[in-house]
N, C-alpha and C positions, 0 to 999 in steps of 0.2 A: 504493500500500500504506500509506504514512504517513497519507494522508487517511482511509483506512478505519479504521486503528487509532485515530485521533483521534475519529472518529465513534463507535466502539465505546466508548472511554473516556468520552466525553461522555455517551453514553446510560447507561452504568453510574453515573456521578455523579448524573445526574438521577433515576434509579431509587432510588439510595441516599438522596438528599435527600427524595424523596417518602416513602420508608419511615420516615425519622427524623422527618419532620413528623408522621406518624401516631403515632409513639412519643411525641413531645412532647405532642400533643393528649391522648393516653391518660394520660400521667403528670400533666399539668395538671388534667384532670378528676378523676383519682383523688385528687390532693392536695386539691382543693377539697372533695370529698366527705369525705375524712378529717378535714380541719380543721373542717368544719361538724359532723361527728359528735362530735368532741372538745369543741367549744365549746358544743354544744347549741343552736346558733342556725341560722337559715336561711342559704342560700347567696346571697352578694351577687354580682350580675352583674359588677361591677367587679373583685372579687377573683378570680372565675373567669377573667376576661379576662387579668389579670396573671399568674395561675398558668400558663395555657396559653401566653401570650406568652413568659414566661421559659423554660418547658419546651421549647418549639419551638426557640428560638434557642440554648439550651444544648445540646440534642441535635444541632442542625446544626453548631454550633461544634465539638463533640467529634468527630463523625464526619468532618468535612472536615479538621480539623487532623490527625487520626490517618491519614487517607488521604494527606495531604501528606508526613507523616513516613515512611510506608511507601514512597512513591515515591522519596524521596531518601535513605533510610537502609536500603537493602536488606541491607547487610552486618550492620548492627546488629540487625536483626530476625531473624537466623538463630539467635540464642541465645534460648532460651525465657524465661529470667528477665529478660533485658534487654528482651524484648518486653513482658513484664508491666509492668515499670517504665515503659517508653515509653507503654503503654496508660493507666496512671494519670496520668502526666504530661500526656498529651493530654486526659484528663478535666478536670484542673484548668485547663489553658490554655483549653480549649473552654468551660468554665463561665465563666471571666472574660470571654472574648469575648462569649459569649451574654448575660451580665448587662449588659455595657456596651451592646450593641446594643439590648437590651430597654429600658434606661433612656433611650437616645437616642430610640427610637420613642415612649415614653411622654411624653418632653418635647415632642415634636412634637404629639401628640394633646391634651395637657392644658396646653400652653403653659407648661411648667416649665423652668427653667434646667438645662441638662445639665452635670454636673460629672464629667469623665472620671476613672475609676479612683479614685473617692472613695466606695466602697461596701464597706468592709472588713467591716462587720457582715453584709451579704448574702453575702459570700464565705464567711464562717465557717458560717453557718446552712445555706446551700444546698449547700456542699461535702459535708456529711454525706449528704444525699439523693443527690447525684451519685455519691458513692462506693458507696452501697448499690445504687442502680440499675445503675451501671457494673459492679459485681461480679456482679450477677445476669446481666447481658448477657454478661459475659466467660465465666462458667460455661456459659451456653447455647451460645456460639460454640465454646468448647473441646470441649464434648460433641458438637456438630455436626461439628467438624473431625475428631474421633476416629472418629466413625461413617463419615464420608466416606473417611478413610484406610483403615479396615477394609474398606469396600466396594471401594475401588480395589485393595487387596491381594488380595481374593477374585477380582476381575475379572482381575488380572494372573496369578494362579494358574490361572484357567480358560483364559486365552489360552495360557499355557504348556502346559497339559494338551492343548489342542486342537492346538497346534503339534506336540507329541510324537506325538499320535495320527495327525496327517496324515503326519508323517515315517515312522511305522511302516507306515501303509497304502501309502505310496509305495514303501517298501522291499519290502513284500509283493508289490506289483504288479510290481516289477522282477524279483523272484525267480520270478514266474509267466512273464514274457515270455522270459527267457533260456533256461531249461530246455525250454520249449515249442519254441523255434527249434532248440535243440540236438537234440531228439528228431527233428524233421523232417529236419534236415541229415544226421544219422547214418543214417537210413533210406535217404536218397539215396546216401550213400557206400557203404553195404552193397550196394545194388543194382548199383553200378559196379565193385565189387572184382574180379569175375570177367570182366565185359564189357570194361572199360577201366581197368586198374590205374593208368595215368598220370593219368587224370582223377580217380580216387579219391584219389590221393596229393595232387594239386593242391587238391582240395576240403578234404582233411584239414588241409593247411598253412594255408589261408585261414580255415578254421573255428577252428583253434587261435589264430590272430591275433585274430579277432573275439571269441572267448570270453575270451581273456586280457584284452583291453581291457575287456570288460563286467565282469569280476571286479574289476579294479583301480579301476574307477569306480563300484562298486556303491552307494556312499553319496552320490553326487552326482546331483541331480535335473536340473541344467541343464548345458549345454555350449554352445560357440559353434555357429552354424549350419554353419560350415565343417567343424567336427569331426563334426557329425551327418551331413553329406553324405559325409565320409570313411568313417564307420561304414556308411552305406548302400551306398557303392560296394564296400566289402569284402564285404558280404552279397551284392550283385548279382554280384560276381565268382564267388562260389560257385554262384549260381543259373545263371549263364551256362554254367558247366561242365556243369550238369545239363540245361539246356534247349537248349543249342547255338544254332542259328540260328532256332529256332522263334519266339523272342520278341526284339523290339528294345526296348532300354531307353533312355529319354531323361530326363536330369536337367538342369533349367534353374532357376537361382536368381539373384536380384538381387544383384549383387556388393556393393552398399552394405550388404547385410544379413549379410555374412560373419561379423562379430563380434557379431551379435545373440545374446542369451542365449536358447537354444532348449531345449525339453524333450528330455532325453536318451532315445534309443530311441523316439521318436515315429513316425518315418517307416518304420522297418524292419517293425514289425507290420502297418502299413497296406499296404505293398508285398507282404509275405508273404500277406496276406489276398487281395489281388488275384490273385496267382499261384496260390494254392491253390484259390480258388473261381471267380474270373472267367475265368482263362486256362488252367485245368487241362486242358481238352479241345481247346485250340488246337493245330492241327497245323503251321500256318505263318502268317507275316505277323501275328503277335501284337504288340501294342504296349502298353507300360506306361510312362507318363510321370509324372514328379514335377516340380512347379513351385512355387516360393515367390516371391511378389512383395510389394512394399510399397505400401500405399494408405491414406491418412487415418490415419497413425500406428498402423496395424495390419498384421500379417503375414497374408497369405492363402496357405494351403497347399492345393495341388490334387494328388490322386492319381487318375490317369485310366488306363483300359484299354479295349480294344475287345473284351473277352470277354463272357461271359454277363451279362445285366442283373441288377441287384439284384432279388430277389423282392419282391412286393408287401408281404408281412409278413416283414421281415428279422429274423432271430434272430442277434444278434451272437455270433460265435465267441469262443473262448478269448482269443486275442491281441487281437482287435478290441475286445471289451468291456473288457479291461484298459487299452487305449489311451484309451477314452472315460472310464473311471474316473480315469485319471491326469490328464486335462484338467480334470475336475471338481474334483480336489484342488488342482491348481496354479493354476487360473483359475476359482474359484467365481463364477458369475454374470457372467463377463466373456469367455466364449468361445462360439463358434457352430459347429455341425456340420451340414452339409447333404449329403445323399446323393441323387443324381439319375441318371436313365438318359437323359434327353433335355435338350438336343440332343446331349449327349455323356455317357457314363457316367463319373461321378466322385464322389469324396468331397472336399468343400471344408471346411477348418477355418480359422476366423478366431480369432486370439489377439492380445492387446495387444502392441504393439511395445516392447521394452525394449532399453536400450543394452548 
């Protein structure tokens, strides 16, 4: 990781220096044209070379010194006015460094004796240009930063709005699933009241427990897998009273996934759909199995039954469609749903594994 960060930092410095070399060339050429226009004379190649040389190294000196100060003075740069003062200080220091490097290069080219820090007149004259150009660049960067901050604020507001929308949609789906199940269970209880009052009472108690739990956790989208299995077992206890020995239920989960964060009320609508549509006409030896396994940092959920096969053109029912919508909201572009009749009838759902 450290090596990667160093590479990124090095790449940014190279990009920054290339940019400021371009700025230096542009400033040097502009100064040469301005001086030639004011003097009314032609442009001397030597003077253009000097102007570009000084502009490039002054630009590089300013940009690199300012970058160094930013790296080692992060606390200082949090204050806006101190940042401005630091910026102009870096301009002056960068100008001095740039002038000295330029004179050193000129001494090598023209075989002139180099005298370090003995160019006070140049400091005075060039500092005016540096401060003017630096101020223009400062205003440009401040305006750019303000625009970026405004854009980030709008993006943050948009993300917040989308999160609130997702939460509202999930709550709407939750409100669809629970009353739908309540309606089916109450119909079953009603049919048992006169035939078998004890079974009707047992179903009512279990339904009360399940519905009380769903109300208390209405604003929570996730629970542990163990908690979800407990919810499912309570539901199946109700259905066992209703179906008796006609259907066998098998719940099998990986013990290492017990504390996994799992979508709340994901399994119950899938099981309800299998009972209502796949196994509704099963007189005996019905089988409904739920299995949750771990593989490649994903959780694979299987809901299987030996009832009627899925139709060729499946139209998802009320509860099943709500479950699919919930997965889309909780795991956009990161979940899979497979429905098959061969070699075994099942719904397979794959979701990312979370701790």
